C-alpha positions in Angstrom: 0.4 0.1 0.0 2.1 2.4 0.6 4.5 1.6 -2.1 1.5 2.6 -5.0 1.0 5.3 -2.8 4.3 6.8 -2.6 4.1 6.1 -7.0 1.0 7.9 -6.7 2.6 10.4 -6.0 5.6 10.7 -8.7 3.2 10.1 -10.8 0.9 12.9 -9.9 4.2 15.6 -8.9 5.7 14.2 -13.2 2.1 14.8 -14.8 1.7 18.2 -12.5 5.6 19.7 -13.7 4.7 18.6 -17.5 1.5 20.9 -17.4 3.5 23.6 -15.2 6.8 23.5 -17.9 4.8 23.0 -20.7 2.5 26.8 -20.0 4.8 30.2 -19.7 1.5 32.1 -18.1 2.7 31.1 -15.0 -0.1 29.5 -13.4 -2.0 29.9 -10.3 -2.7 25.9 -8.6 -6.2 26.0 -9.2 -5.2 26.9 -13.8 -2.6 23.7 -13.1 -5.3 21.5 -10.9 -7.6 22.2 -14.3 -4.9 21.0 -17.1 -4.2 18.1 -14.7 -7.7 17.2 -14.0 -7.8 16.0 -17.5 -5.5 13.6 -17.0 -6.4 12.6 -13.6 -9.5 12.7 -13.7 -9.9 11.4 -9.5 -6.6 14.1 -8.6 -7.4 16.9 -6.3 -7.0 20.6 -5.8 -5.0 20.0 -2.1 -3.1 16.9 -3.8 -1.7 19.6 -6.7 -1.7 22.5 -4.2 0.7 19.7 -2.3 2.8 18.7 -5.5 3.2 22.7 -6.1 5.0 23.0 -2.4 7.4 20.2 -3.0 8.4 20.5 -6.3 9.3 23.8 -4.5 11.2 22.6 -2.3 12.6 20.0 -4.5 14.0 23.3 -6.4 11.9 22.2 -10.2 9.5 24.9 -9.4 9.2 28.4 -8.5 6.7 29.7 -6.4 5.6 33.5 -7.2 4.0 35.7 -4.3 3.1 38.5 -4.7 1.2 41.0 -2.5 -2.4 40.3 -1.7 -2.5 38.3 -4.7 -3.3 34.3 -5.2 0.2 32.5 -5.7 1.3 31.8 -9.5 4.2 28.9 -10.4 6.6 28.6 -12.9 7.9 25.9 -14.5 12.0 27.6 -15.1 13.9 27.9 -12.3 16.6 29.5 -13.3 17.1 33.0 -12.2 15.0 35.6 -14.1 12.8 38.6 -13.4 8.8 39.1 -13.4 6.6 41.7 -14.5 2.8 41.1 -13.4 -0.5 43.2 -14.6 -1.7 45.7 -12.0 -5.0 45.3 -14.2 -5.4 41.2 -14.8 -2.7 40.0 -13.2 -0.7 38.0 -15.5 2.6 37.1 -15.0 5.4 37.5 -18.1 9.2 36.5 -17.8 11.4 39.4 -18.3 13.7 38.3 -20.6 17.7 38.7 -20.4 17.0 40.5 -17.2 18.2 38.5 -13.7 17.9 39.4 -10.5 21.2 41.4 -8.6 23.3 39.4 -7.5 23.3 38.2 -4.1 27.1 37.9 -3.7 27.0 42.2 -3.9 24.0 42.5 -1.8 23.9 40.4 1.4 26.6 42.2 2.8 25.1 45.3 2.6 21.6 44.0 4.5 24.2 41.9 7.1 25.0 45.2 8.3 20.9 45.0 9.6 21.8 41.7 11.2 19.0 39.6 9.3 19.7 36.0 7.9 19.1 37.2 4.3 17.0 33.6 2.8 16.5 35.5 -0.6 15.6 38.0 -2.8 12.7 38.8 -4.8 12.3 41.8 -7.1 8.3 42.8 -8.6 8.1 44.7 -11.6 4.9 45.9 -11.9 2.8 47.4 -15.2 -0.1 47.1 -17.9 0.1 44.1 -19.9 -0.4 44.2 -23.8 -4.5 42.6 -23.9 -5.3 45.4 -20.8 -3.5 48.2 -22.9 -6.4 47.3 -25.4 
């Protein structure tokens, strides 16, 4: 029984990761659930959330958290930036723009006595669809 559960979890993670990597729209868990459910009708939304958390912890996906908005996920784990639409909330990759080097930022932040664990920078604007 335990082996079957582990195998099912691995298959679920594989299907979820494939769905995430097949899109550049930075979907929410609900959107991923809708895609995955077509292949795995018995999967629950909670299972999708748990697997997305596991994939994030494993470094296979990025969790994008924007203030006051639903989390989105990115199947591309390279160091890159995102821009979010102020109107509809869609997210796009900013090609060729990397996040600042933590090696340069951390020494300055160390003066605050914080243990720095990451860097998040958010670009915002109005997407082409909302501009009309």
